[in-house]
C-alpha positions, 0 to 999 in steps of 0.5 A, a space after each residue: 882797121 876795117 875796110 869801111 873805116 879805112 874808106 872814111 879815113 881816106 876820104 876825110 883825110 883829104 886836106 880840103 875836106 878836113 879843113 872844111 870840116 873844121 871850118 864848118 864846125 869850129 868856125 861856123 863856115 868862116 874860111 880860117 883853116 886853109 888846106 895848104 896849112 895842114 900837114 899830116 901827123 902820125 896817128 900811131 904813137 907808143 908812149 912809155 909812162 913812168 909812175 912815181 917808182 920809175 916803173 915804165 908802162 907802154 901806152 898806145 894810141 891810134 888816131 884815125 886822122 891827125 893833122 898839124 895846122 901851121 900858120 907861121 909860129 902858130 900851131 894847133 893839132 886837129 884830130 878826127 875820130 871816125 865812129 860808125 857806131 856809138 861808143 859809150 865811153 867816148 868821153 874817156 877815150 877822147 880824154 885819153 887820146 888828147 892827154 897822150 898828145 900832151 904827154 908826147 909833146 912834153 916828152 919831145 920838148 924835154 928831149 929837144 932841150 937835152 940835145 941843145 946847148 941850153 940845158 940850164 933848168 931849175 930843180 922843179 923844172 927837172 922834176 917836172 921834165 917841163 920848164 916853167 916857160 914851156 907851152 904846149 900845142 892845143 889839141 882839138 878832136 872832133 868825133 865824126 859819127 855817121 850811123 843813121 841812128 841818133 847818138 844816144 851816148 853821153 857827150 861829157 865825162 860827168 854824164 857817165 859818172 855815178 853821182 849821189 842821189 843828193 842833188 845839193 851834194 852833187 852840185 858841190 862835187 861837180 865843181 871839183 870833178 873836172 869835166 871833159 866833153 866831146 865835140 860830136 859831129 853827127 853827119 846825118 843831122 847837121 842843120 847848117 849845111 851852108 857852113 861847108 864849101 866842099 862836097 861835104 855839103 852834098 854828102 851831109 845833105 844826102 845823109 839827112 835823106 838816107 832813111 827815106 827812099 823818096 827823099 833820097 831820090 829827090 835829093 840826088 836828082 836835085 844834085 844830079 851834076 855832082 852825083 853823076 861825077 863822083 870820084 872813086 874815093 867818094 863812091 867808096 865812102 858813100 857805100 859805107 855811109 849808106 851801108 849798102 852798095 845796092 842803094 847806091 847803084 839804084 840812086 846813082 846811075 
Protein backbone atom coordinates (compact mmCIF):
# COMPACT_ATOMS: atom_id res chain seq x y z
CA UNK A 1 0.00 0.00 0.00
CA UNK A 2 1.37 3.43 -0.95
CA UNK A 3 1.87 6.21 1.57
CA UNK A 4 -0.94 8.27 0.04
CA UNK A 5 -3.49 5.49 0.10
CA UNK A 6 -2.49 4.64 3.67
CA UNK A 7 -3.19 8.25 4.68
CA UNK A 8 -6.62 8.20 3.01
CA UNK A 9 -7.44 4.82 4.52
CA UNK A 10 -6.54 5.99 8.02
CA UNK A 11 -8.44 9.27 7.65
CA UNK A 12 -11.63 7.79 6.20
CA UNK A 13 -11.39 4.82 8.54
CA UNK A 14 -12.27 7.07 11.46
CA UNK A 15 -15.74 5.80 12.50
CA UNK A 16 -17.22 9.32 12.62
CA UNK A 17 -16.11 10.12 9.07
CA UNK A 18 -16.95 6.65 7.78
CA UNK A 19 -20.48 6.87 9.18
CA UNK A 20 -20.83 10.41 7.82
CA UNK A 21 -19.68 9.32 4.36
CA UNK A 22 -22.30 6.57 4.13
CA UNK A 23 -25.02 8.72 5.70
CA UNK A 24 -24.28 11.53 3.25
CA UNK A 25 -24.20 9.32 0.16
CA UNK A 26 -26.65 6.52 0.93
CA UNK A 27 -29.14 8.26 3.23
CA UNK A 28 -28.87 11.85 1.86
CA UNK A 29 -27.56 13.21 5.14
CA UNK A 30 -29.95 11.49 7.55
CA UNK A 31 -28.10 10.26 10.63
CA UNK A 32 -28.97 6.59 10.22
CA UNK A 33 -25.55 5.01 10.78
CA UNK A 34 -24.00 5.86 14.15
CA UNK A 35 -20.21 5.69 14.69
CA UNK A 36 -20.65 3.55 17.79
CA UNK A 37 -22.47 0.92 15.70
CA UNK A 38 -19.47 0.46 13.39
CA UNK A 39 -16.86 -2.22 13.98
CA UNK A 40 -13.73 -2.63 11.88
CA UNK A 41 -13.60 -5.90 9.93
CA UNK A 42 -10.56 -7.51 8.40
CA UNK A 43 -9.76 -6.19 4.93
CA UNK A 44 -7.58 -9.07 3.79
CA UNK A 45 -8.96 -12.55 3.22
CA UNK A 46 -7.69 -15.67 1.52
CA UNK A 47 -10.48 -17.86 0.18
CA UNK A 48 -10.15 -21.32 -1.33
CA UNK A 49 -12.71 -21.72 -4.11
CA UNK A 50 -13.33 -25.26 -5.34
CA UNK A 51 -14.40 -26.08 -8.88
CA UNK A 52 -16.74 -28.97 -9.75
CA UNK A 53 -13.75 -31.33 -9.74
CA UNK A 54 -12.99 -30.31 -6.14
CA UNK A 55 -9.75 -28.67 -7.19
CA UNK A 56 -9.08 -25.72 -4.89
CA UNK A 57 -7.79 -22.35 -6.04
CA UNK A 58 -6.74 -19.55 -3.71
CA UNK A 59 -8.41 -16.18 -4.28
CA UNK A 60 -7.23 -13.15 -2.33
CA UNK A 61 -8.98 -9.85 -1.80
CA UNK A 62 -7.68 -6.70 -0.17
CA UNK A 63 -10.32 -4.24 0.93
CA UNK A 64 -9.23 -0.69 1.77
CA UNK A 65 -11.81 -0.23 4.53
CA UNK A 66 -14.60 -2.56 5.61
CA UNK A 67 -16.77 -2.21 8.69
CA UNK A 68 -19.66 -4.11 10.21
CA UNK A 69 -22.69 -1.95 10.85
CA UNK A 70 -24.47 -3.61 13.74
CA UNK A 71 -27.88 -2.63 15.11
CA UNK A 72 -28.97 -5.45 17.36
CA UNK A 73 -29.50 -8.47 15.12
CA UNK A 74 -29.38 -6.25 12.01
CA UNK A 75 -26.04 -6.26 10.19
CA UNK A 76 -24.65 -4.76 6.99
CA UNK A 77 -21.08 -4.81 5.71
CA UNK A 78 -19.95 -1.37 4.56
CA UNK A 79 -16.84 -1.18 2.39
CA UNK A 80 -14.91 1.67 0.80
CA UNK A 81 -12.36 1.41 -2.00
CA UNK A 82 -10.09 4.46 -2.30
CA UNK A 83 -9.04 5.45 -5.82
CA UNK A 84 -6.53 8.16 -6.65
CA UNK A 85 -6.80 7.25 -10.34
CA UNK A 86 -9.55 5.90 -12.56
CA UNK A 87 -9.74 2.10 -12.61
CA UNK A 88 -11.39 1.20 -15.90
CA UNK A 89 -12.25 -2.32 -14.77
CA UNK A 90 -13.77 -1.14 -11.49
CA UNK A 91 -17.20 -2.74 -12.09
CA UNK A 92 -15.55 -6.16 -12.39
CA UNK A 93 -13.15 -5.52 -9.52
CA UNK A 94 -15.91 -4.45 -7.15
CA UNK A 95 -18.17 -7.27 -8.30
CA UNK A 96 -15.38 -9.71 -7.42
CA UNK A 97 -14.80 -8.12 -4.00
CA UNK A 98 -18.48 -8.18 -3.11
CA UNK A 99 -18.90 -11.73 -4.42
CA UNK A 100 -15.97 -12.92 -2.32
CA UNK A 101 -17.55 -11.31 0.73
CA UNK A 102 -20.65 -13.41 0.13
CA UNK A 103 -18.55 -16.54 -0.51
CA UNK A 104 -16.79 -16.00 2.80
CA UNK A 105 -20.12 -15.59 4.58
CA UNK A 106 -21.36 -18.88 3.13
CA UNK A 107 -18.16 -20.61 4.18
CA UNK A 108 -18.33 -19.25 7.73
CA UNK A 109 -22.02 -20.11 8.05
CA UNK A 110 -21.40 -23.72 7.03
CA UNK A 111 -18.34 -23.95 9.26
CA UNK A 112 -20.43 -22.76 12.21
CA UNK A 113 -23.12 -25.32 11.39
CA UNK A 114 -20.59 -28.16 11.31
CA UNK A 115 -19.33 -27.24 14.77
CA UNK A 116 -22.83 -27.02 16.26
CA UNK A 117 -25.20 -29.76 17.38
CA UNK A 118 -27.79 -28.72 14.78
CA UNK A 119 -26.40 -30.57 11.78
CA UNK A 120 -29.54 -31.96 10.15
CA UNK A 121 -29.54 -30.85 6.52
CA UNK A 122 -31.11 -32.03 3.29
CA UNK A 123 -29.14 -33.46 0.41
CA UNK A 124 -29.56 -30.24 -1.58
CA UNK A 125 -28.40 -28.16 1.39
CA UNK A 126 -25.33 -30.36 1.81
CA UNK A 127 -24.42 -30.00 -1.86
CA UNK A 128 -24.98 -26.24 -1.64
CA UNK A 129 -23.06 -25.94 1.63
CA UNK A 130 -25.89 -23.53 2.43
CA UNK A 131 -29.26 -24.14 4.05
CA UNK A 132 -32.53 -23.04 2.48
CA UNK A 133 -33.33 -20.80 5.48
CA UNK A 134 -29.86 -19.21 5.69
CA UNK A 135 -29.48 -15.52 4.84
CA UNK A 136 -26.42 -13.48 3.94
CA UNK A 137 -25.45 -10.05 5.18
CA UNK A 138 -25.80 -7.28 2.54
CA UNK A 139 -22.56 -5.70 1.32
CA UNK A 140 -22.45 -2.06 0.20
CA UNK A 141 -19.27 -0.75 -1.42
CA UNK A 142 -18.48 2.89 -2.16
CA UNK A 143 -15.68 3.87 -4.55
CA UNK A 144 -14.04 6.98 -3.09
CA UNK A 145 -12.34 8.78 -6.00
CA UNK A 146 -10.25 11.87 -5.25
CA UNK A 147 -8.23 12.74 -8.37
CA UNK A 148 -8.85 16.29 -9.74
CA UNK A 149 -9.82 14.97 -13.19
CA UNK A 150 -13.36 13.72 -13.70
CA UNK A 151 -13.96 9.98 -13.59
CA UNK A 152 -14.27 8.84 -17.22
CA UNK A 153 -14.67 5.11 -16.67
CA UNK A 154 -17.87 3.11 -16.87
CA UNK A 155 -20.11 3.00 -13.82
CA UNK A 156 -21.51 -0.44 -14.59
CA UNK A 157 -20.61 -3.80 -16.07
CA UNK A 158 -22.73 -3.34 -19.19
CA UNK A 159 -20.64 -0.29 -20.05
CA UNK A 160 -17.47 -2.35 -20.50
CA UNK A 161 -18.99 -5.27 -22.41
CA UNK A 162 -18.71 -5.58 -26.19
CA UNK A 163 -22.20 -5.58 -27.64
CA UNK A 164 -23.61 -6.20 -31.10
CA UNK A 165 -24.22 -3.35 -33.55
CA UNK A 166 -27.83 -4.50 -33.59
CA UNK A 167 -29.59 -2.37 -30.94
CA UNK A 168 -32.73 -4.52 -30.97
CA UNK A 169 -30.65 -7.60 -30.29
CA UNK A 170 -28.76 -5.79 -27.53
CA UNK A 171 -31.96 -4.87 -25.70
CA UNK A 172 -32.88 -8.54 -25.53
CA UNK A 173 -29.40 -9.69 -24.51
CA UNK A 174 -29.07 -7.05 -21.81
CA UNK A 175 -32.13 -8.42 -20.06
CA UNK A 176 -30.26 -11.68 -19.50
CA UNK A 177 -26.75 -10.36 -18.81
CA UNK A 178 -26.75 -9.38 -15.15
CA UNK A 179 -25.49 -5.85 -14.65
CA UNK A 180 -23.39 -4.58 -11.77
CA UNK A 181 -22.96 -0.91 -11.01
CA UNK A 182 -20.43 0.84 -8.82
CA UNK A 183 -21.34 3.46 -6.22
CA UNK A 184 -18.95 6.25 -7.17
CA UNK A 185 -18.14 9.05 -4.73
CA UNK A 186 -16.33 11.75 -6.74
CA UNK A 187 -14.94 13.69 -3.79
CA UNK A 188 -14.23 16.87 -5.76
CA UNK A 189 -17.66 17.08 -7.38
CA UNK A 190 -20.14 16.50 -4.56
CA UNK A 191 -22.94 19.06 -4.79
CA UNK A 192 -24.91 18.39 -1.61
CA UNK A 193 -22.22 19.34 0.92
CA UNK A 194 -24.92 19.96 3.52
CA UNK A 195 -25.48 16.19 3.64
CA UNK A 196 -22.24 15.82 5.60
CA UNK A 197 -21.93 16.71 9.28
CA UNK A 198 -18.24 16.11 10.02
CA UNK A 199 -15.21 17.78 8.46
CA UNK A 200 -15.99 15.87 5.27
CA UNK A 201 -18.06 18.93 4.42
CA UNK A 202 -15.06 21.29 4.68
CA UNK A 203 -12.68 18.94 2.87
CA UNK A 204 -15.08 18.14 0.01
CA UNK A 205 -15.76 21.86 -0.35
CA UNK A 206 -12.04 22.54 -0.54
CA UNK A 207 -11.55 19.89 -3.21
CA UNK A 208 -14.06 21.67 -5.45
CA UNK A 209 -11.71 24.68 -5.50
CA UNK A 210 -8.34 22.94 -5.76
CA UNK A 211 -7.76 23.72 -9.45
CA UNK A 212 -8.32 27.45 -9.00
CA UNK A 213 -5.83 29.05 -6.62
CA UNK A 214 -7.91 32.20 -6.02
CA UNK A 215 -11.05 30.20 -5.22
CA UNK A 216 -9.01 27.87 -3.03
CA UNK A 217 -7.58 30.76 -1.03
CA UNK A 218 -11.01 32.36 -0.61
CA UNK A 219 -12.50 29.07 0.53
CA UNK A 220 -9.76 28.48 3.10
CA UNK A 221 -10.26 32.02 4.43
CA UNK A 222 -14.01 31.44 4.72
CA UNK A 223 -13.28 28.33 6.82
CA UNK A 224 -10.26 29.79 8.61
CA UNK A 225 -11.24 28.51 12.04
CA UNK A 226 -11.28 24.93 10.80
CA UNK A 227 -8.15 25.01 8.64
CA UNK A 228 -6.01 26.68 11.30
CA UNK A 229 -6.64 23.78 13.66
CA UNK A 230 -6.09 20.76 11.42
CA UNK A 231 -5.01 17.56 13.11
CA UNK A 232 -2.00 15.72 11.72
CA UNK A 233 -4.15 13.00 10.15
CA UNK A 234 -6.17 15.53 8.12
CA UNK A 235 -3.06 17.49 7.16
CA UNK A 236 -1.48 14.32 5.77
CA UNK A 237 -4.56 13.40 3.75
CA UNK A 238 -4.85 16.92 2.32
CA UNK A 239 -1.32 16.55 0.97
CA UNK A 240 -2.59 13.53 -0.92
CA UNK A 241 -5.82 15.20 -2.08
CA UNK A 242 -4.08 18.38 -3.26
CA UNK A 243 -1.10 16.39 -4.58
CA UNK A 244 1.27 18.99 -3.18
CA UNK A 245 2.54 19.90 0.26
CA UNK A 246 3.75 23.24 -1.13
CA UNK A 247 0.21 24.32 -2.00
CA UNK A 248 -0.96 23.21 1.40
CA UNK A 249 1.68 25.25 3.20
CA UNK A 250 0.87 28.31 1.08
CA UNK A 251 -2.85 28.18 1.72
CA UNK A 252 -2.84 26.96 5.32
CA UNK A 253 -0.30 28.85 7.40
